[in-house]
C-alpha positions in Angstrom: -8.4 3.7 -10.9 -6.0 6.2 -12.3 -2.3 6.7 -11.9 -1.3 8.3 -8.7 2.0 10.0 -9.1 0.5 13.3 -7.9 -1.3 12.0 -4.8 -0.5 14.0 -1.7 -2.8 12.3 0.8 -4.6 9.1 1.4 -7.3 8.7 4.0 -9.4 6.0 5.6 -12.2 6.4 3.1 -10.0 5.9 0.0 -9.5 2.6 -1.8 -6.1 1.2 -2.9 -4.9 -1.7 -5.1 -1.6 -2.9 -6.4 -0.5 -1.5 -9.8 -0.8 -4.2 -12.4 2.7 -3.5 -13.8 4.5 -4.3 -10.5 5.8 -7.8 -9.7 6.8 -9.0 -6.2 9.3 -11.6 -5.0 9.8 -12.5 -1.3 13.4 -12.7 -0.2 13.5 -13.7 3.5 11.5 -11.1 5.3 11.7 -8.5 2.6 9.5 -8.0 -0.4 11.3 -7.0 -3.6 9.0 -5.0 -6.0 9.8 -4.6 -9.7 8.2 -1.7 -11.5 8.1 -2.9 -15.1 6.9 0.5 -16.4 9.9 2.4 -14.9 12.4 -0.4 -14.8 12.9 0.2 -11.0 13.3 -2.1 -8.0 11.9 -1.2 -4.6 12.5 -3.1 -1.3 9.9 -3.4 1.4 10.6 -4.6 5.0 8.4 -7.3 6.5 5.8 -4.8 7.6 5.6 -3.2 4.1 5.5 -6.6 2.5 2.6 -7.6 4.7 0.7 -4.5 3.8 1.5 -5.0 0.1 0.0 -8.5 0.2 -3.3 -7.1 1.5 -3.6 -4.8 -1.5 -3.9 -7.7 -4.0 -7.6 -6.8 -4.4 -8.9 -3.3 -4.1 -9.2 -2.6 -0.4 -10.6 0.3 1.7 -7.9 2.0 3.6 -9.9 1.8 6.8 -10.2 -2.0 6.4 -6.4 -2.2 5.8 -5.7 -0.2 8.9 -8.0 -2.5 10.9 -6.4 -5.7 9.5 -2.9 -4.4 10.3 -3.9 -3.3 13.8 -5.2 -6.8 14.5 -2.1 -8.4 12.9 0.3 -6.5 15.2 -2.1 -6.4 18.3 -2.5 -2.6 18.3 -5.4 -0.3 18.0 -6.3 1.2 14.7 -5.5 4.7 16.0 -2.0 3.5 16.9 -1.2 2.3 13.4 -3.3 4.4 11.0 -0.7 7.2 10.5 2.1 4.7 9.7 -0.1 2.7 7.3 -1.3 5.8 5.5 2.3 7.1 5.3 3.4 3.8 3.7 0.5 3.8 1.3 1.3 7.4 0.3 4.9 6.4 -0.4 3.8 3.4 -2.5 1.3 5.6 -4.4 4.0 8.3 -5.0 6.2 5.7 -6.6 3.4 4.4 -8.8 3.3 1.0 -7.1 -0.3 1.3 -5.9 -3.3 2.9 -7.5 -5.9 4.8 -5.5 -9.6 5.5 -5.9 -10.7 8.5 -3.8 -13.9 8.2 -1.7 -17.0 9.5 -3.4 -18.4 12.6 -1.7 
């Protein structure tokens, strides 16, 4: 996987995984991420923190959407845009890494 600062989209056929230089602490419902490379802190709400936990191992975005839909008792089509938007934000901050689907 390569760095993803220039990623402008993420789709169901892509793969994501946590960046190895990011540490997480749980404080109440929030996840506090520390980017060691950039010396920055990011705060995730409980939903973002749950999604972050799912990215410990490389995961297919479609699988992540399916897990999250099950977790919040919704259909994948109801949550996919929100999950992909969060992943794109995390990728843009260098907190996740992405491997595009092979065509």
